[in-house]
Biotite code that builds the C-alpha atoms (Angstrom):
import biotite.structure as struc

atoms = struc.array([
    struc.Atom([-5.493, 10.256, 26.714], chain_id="A", res_id=1, res_name="MET", atom_name="CA", element="C"),
    struc.Atom([-1.881, 9.618, 27.636], chain_id="A", res_id=2, res_name="GLU", atom_name="CA", element="C"),
    struc.Atom([-0.875, 6.052, 26.932], chain_id="A", res_id=3, res_name="GLY", atom_name="CA", element="C"),
    struc.Atom([-3.891, 5.295, 24.754], chain_id="A", res_id=4, res_name="LEU", atom_name="CA", element="C"),
    struc.Atom([-3.380, 4.753, 21.065], chain_id="A", res_id=5, res_name="LYS", atom_name="CA", element="C"),
    struc.Atom([-5.366, 7.144, 18.954], chain_id="A", res_id=6, res_name="THR", atom_name="CA", element="C"),
    struc.Atom([-6.113, 7.473, 15.282], chain_id="A", res_id=7, res_name="LYS", atom_name="CA", element="C"),
    struc.Atom([-7.009, 10.653, 13.471], chain_id="A", res_id=8, res_name="ARG", atom_name="CA", element="C"),
    struc.Atom([-10.333, 10.709, 11.615], chain_id="A", res_id=9, res_name="LYS", atom_name="CA", element="C"),
    struc.Atom([-11.703, 13.572, 9.601], chain_id="A", res_id=10, res_name="ASN", atom_name="CA", element="C"),
    struc.Atom([-15.393, 14.155, 10.201], chain_id="A", res_id=11, res_name="ILE", atom_name="CA", element="C"),
    struc.Atom([-17.738, 16.881, 9.079], chain_id="A", res_id=12, res_name="ASN", atom_name="CA", element="C"),
    struc.Atom([-20.007, 18.828, 11.413], chain_id="A", res_id=13, res_name="PHE", atom_name="CA", element="C"),
    struc.Atom([-22.580, 21.475, 10.606], chain_id="A", res_id=14, res_name="PRO", atom_name="CA", element="C"),
    struc.Atom([-21.177, 24.905, 11.502], chain_id="A", res_id=15, res_name="ILE", atom_name="CA", element="C"),
    struc.Atom([-23.925, 25.578, 14.062], chain_id="A", res_id=16, res_name="ASN", atom_name="CA", element="C"),
    struc.Atom([-23.026, 22.360, 15.896], chain_id="A", res_id=17, res_name="LEU", atom_name="CA", element="C"),
    struc.Atom([-19.336, 23.262, 15.935], chain_id="A", res_id=18, res_name="ILE", atom_name="CA", element="C"),
    struc.Atom([-20.192, 26.666, 17.425], chain_id="A", res_id=19, res_name="VAL", atom_name="CA", element="C"),
    struc.Atom([-22.267, 25.018, 20.179], chain_id="A", res_id=20, res_name="LYS", atom_name="CA", element="C"),
    struc.Atom([-19.596, 22.429, 20.955], chain_id="A", res_id=21, res_name="ILE", atom_name="CA", element="C"),
    struc.Atom([-16.827, 25.034, 21.029], chain_id="A", res_id=22, res_name="ASN", atom_name="CA", element="C"),
    struc.Atom([-18.852, 27.142, 23.436], chain_id="A", res_id=23, res_name="SER", atom_name="CA", element="C"),
    struc.Atom([-19.407, 24.181, 25.733], chain_id="A", res_id=24, res_name="ILE", atom_name="CA", element="C"),
    struc.Atom([-15.726, 23.213, 25.508], chain_id="A", res_id=25, res_name="CYS", atom_name="CA", element="C"),
    struc.Atom([-14.731, 26.719, 26.563], chain_id="A", res_id=26, res_name="ASP", atom_name="CA", element="C"),
    struc.Atom([-17.028, 26.484, 29.593], chain_id="A", res_id=27, res_name="ASN", atom_name="CA", element="C"),
    struc.Atom([-15.785, 23.000, 30.513], chain_id="A", res_id=28, res_name="LEU", atom_name="CA", element="C"),
    struc.Atom([-12.147, 23.853, 29.879], chain_id="A", res_id=29, res_name="ASN", atom_name="CA", element="C"),
    struc.Atom([-11.749, 20.929, 27.472], chain_id="A", res_id=30, res_name="THR", atom_name="CA", element="C"),
    struc.Atom([-11.035, 20.580, 23.783], chain_id="A", res_id=31, res_name="ASN", atom_name="CA", element="C"),
    struc.Atom([-13.197, 19.604, 20.847], chain_id="A", res_id=32, res_name="PHE", atom_name="CA", element="C"),
    struc.Atom([-11.658, 16.155, 20.398], chain_id="A", res_id=33, res_name="SER", atom_name="CA", element="C"),
    struc.Atom([-12.066, 15.212, 24.061], chain_id="A", res_id=34, res_name="GLU", atom_name="CA", element="C"),
    struc.Atom([-15.673, 16.397, 24.031], chain_id="A", res_id=35, res_name="PHE", atom_name="CA", element="C"),
    struc.Atom([-16.467, 14.330, 20.922], chain_id="A", res_id=36, res_name="VAL", atom_name="CA", element="C"),
    struc.Atom([-14.715, 11.252, 22.350], chain_id="A", res_id=37, res_name="ARG", atom_name="CA", element="C"),
    struc.Atom([-16.652, 11.468, 25.614], chain_id="A", res_id=38, res_name="GLU", atom_name="CA", element="C"),
    struc.Atom([-19.951, 12.068, 23.814], chain_id="A", res_id=39, res_name="ALA", atom_name="CA", element="C"),
    struc.Atom([-19.278, 9.102, 21.531], chain_id="A", res_id=40, res_name="THR", atom_name="CA", element="C"),
    struc.Atom([-18.451, 6.835, 24.462], chain_id="A", res_id=41, res_name="GLU", atom_name="CA", element="C"),
    struc.Atom([-21.622, 7.902, 26.287], chain_id="A", res_id=42, res_name="GLU", atom_name="CA", element="C"),
    struc.Atom([-23.695, 7.199, 23.169], chain_id="A", res_id=43, res_name="ARG", atom_name="CA", element="C"),
    struc.Atom([-22.131, 3.758, 22.766], chain_id="A", res_id=44, res_name="LEU", atom_name="CA", element="C"),
    struc.Atom([-22.859, 2.891, 26.406], chain_id="A", res_id=45, res_name="VAL", atom_name="CA", element="C"),
    struc.Atom([-26.467, 4.044, 25.966], chain_id="A", res_id=46, res_name="LYS", atom_name="CA", element="C"),
    struc.Atom([-26.876, 1.979, 22.795], chain_id="A", res_id=47, res_name="MET", atom_name="CA", element="C"),
    struc.Atom([-25.488, -1.140, 24.508], chain_id="A", res_id=48, res_name="GLU", atom_name="CA", element="C"),
    struc.Atom([-27.797, -0.644, 27.497], chain_id="A", res_id=49, res_name="ARG", atom_name="CA", element="C"),
    struc.Atom([-30.796, -0.262, 25.160], chain_id="A", res_id=50, res_name="GLU", atom_name="CA", element="C"),
    struc.Atom([-29.791, -3.432, 23.276], chain_id="A", res_id=51, res_name="ARG", atom_name="CA", element="C"),
    struc.Atom([-29.568, -5.418, 26.514], chain_id="A", res_id=52, res_name="ILE", atom_name="CA", element="C"),
    struc.Atom([-32.928, -4.057, 27.694], chain_id="A", res_id=53, res_name="GLU", atom_name="CA", element="C"),
    struc.Atom([-34.553, -5.084, 24.380], chain_id="A", res_id=54, res_name="ARG", atom_name="CA", element="C"),
    struc.Atom([-33.084, -8.573, 24.674], chain_id="A", res_id=55, res_name="GLU", atom_name="CA", element="C"),
    struc.Atom([-34.312, -8.899, 28.254], chain_id="A", res_id=56, res_name="LEU", atom_name="CA", element="C"),
    struc.Atom([-37.811, -7.768, 27.279], chain_id="A", res_id=57, res_name="ILE", atom_name="CA", element="C"),
    struc.Atom([-37.877, -10.278, 24.412], chain_id="A", res_id=58, res_name="GLU", atom_name="CA", element="C"),
    struc.Atom([-36.676, -13.007, 26.764], chain_id="A", res_id=59, res_name="GLY", atom_name="CA", element="C"),
    struc.Atom([-39.304, -12.185, 29.382], chain_id="A", res_id=60, res_name="TYR", atom_name="CA", element="C"),
    struc.Atom([-42.029, -12.205, 26.718], chain_id="A", res_id=61, res_name="LYS", atom_name="CA", element="C"),
    struc.Atom([-40.791, -15.512, 25.326], chain_id="A", res_id=62, res_name="ALA", atom_name="CA", element="C"),
    struc.Atom([-40.893, -17.102, 28.793], chain_id="A", res_id=63, res_name="LYS", atom_name="CA", element="C"),
    struc.Atom([-44.146, -15.465, 29.945], chain_id="A", res_id=64, res_name="ALA", atom_name="CA", element="C"),
    struc.Atom([-46.431, -18.444, 29.182], chain_id="A", res_id=65, res_name="LYS", atom_name="CA", element="C"),
    struc.Atom([-44.022, -20.887, 30.795], chain_id="A", res_id=66, res_name="LEU", atom_name="CA", element="C"),
    struc.Atom([-43.701, -18.711, 33.889], chain_id="A", res_id=67, res_name="ASN", atom_name="CA", element="C"),
    struc.Atom([-47.495, -18.427, 34.202], chain_id="A", res_id=68, res_name="LEU", atom_name="CA", element="C"),
    struc.Atom([-47.837, -22.210, 33.923], chain_id="A", res_id=69, res_name="LYS", atom_name="CA", element="C"),
    struc.Atom([-45.184, -22.745, 36.595], chain_id="A", res_id=70, res_name="ILE", atom_name="CA", element="C"),
    struc.Atom([-46.972, -20.276, 38.888], chain_id="A", res_id=71, res_name="CYS", atom_name="CA", element="C"),
    struc.Atom([-50.283, -22.047, 38.259], chain_id="A", res_id=72, res_name="GLU", atom_name="CA", element="C"),
    struc.Atom([-48.738, -25.468, 38.926], chain_id="A", res_id=73, res_name="ASP", atom_name="CA", element="C"),
    struc.Atom([-47.291, -24.323, 42.254], chain_id="A", res_id=74, res_name="PHE", atom_name="CA", element="C"),
    struc.Atom([-50.002, -21.950, 43.495], chain_id="A", res_id=75, res_name="LYS", atom_name="CA", element="C"),
    struc.Atom([-51.132, -24.375, 46.214], chain_id="A", res_id=76, res_name="PHE", atom_name="CA", element="C"),
    struc.Atom([-47.619, -25.259, 47.409], chain_id="A", res_id=77, res_name="VAL", atom_name="CA", element="C"),
    struc.Atom([-47.133, -22.090, 49.496], chain_id="A", res_id=78, res_name="ASP", atom_name="CA", element="C"),
    struc.Atom([-47.041, -22.929, 53.166], chain_id="A", res_id=79, res_name="GLY", atom_name="CA", element="C"),
    struc.Atom([-46.552, -26.668, 52.717], chain_id="A", res_id=80, res_name="GLU", atom_name="CA", element="C"),
    struc.Atom([-43.605, -28.254, 54.489], chain_id="A", res_id=81, res_name="ILE", atom_name="CA", element="C"),
])
């Protein structure tokens, strides 16, 4: 985290979650803050990927009828020069 600006935030965790995270941090030789930062970044990346996938699906559905019509219009063009 050297060189990156940080800001302290106080957050509350259930005790059982803190115990699990601390155990994992000990095994990974990292600290609680770094673990939470990495987990948060991974979650944000996953959420962005899911948003993009939803938008793509909506776009494909919106264009489905047009794409079928285009395919129908050009189905006899294959092989023509």
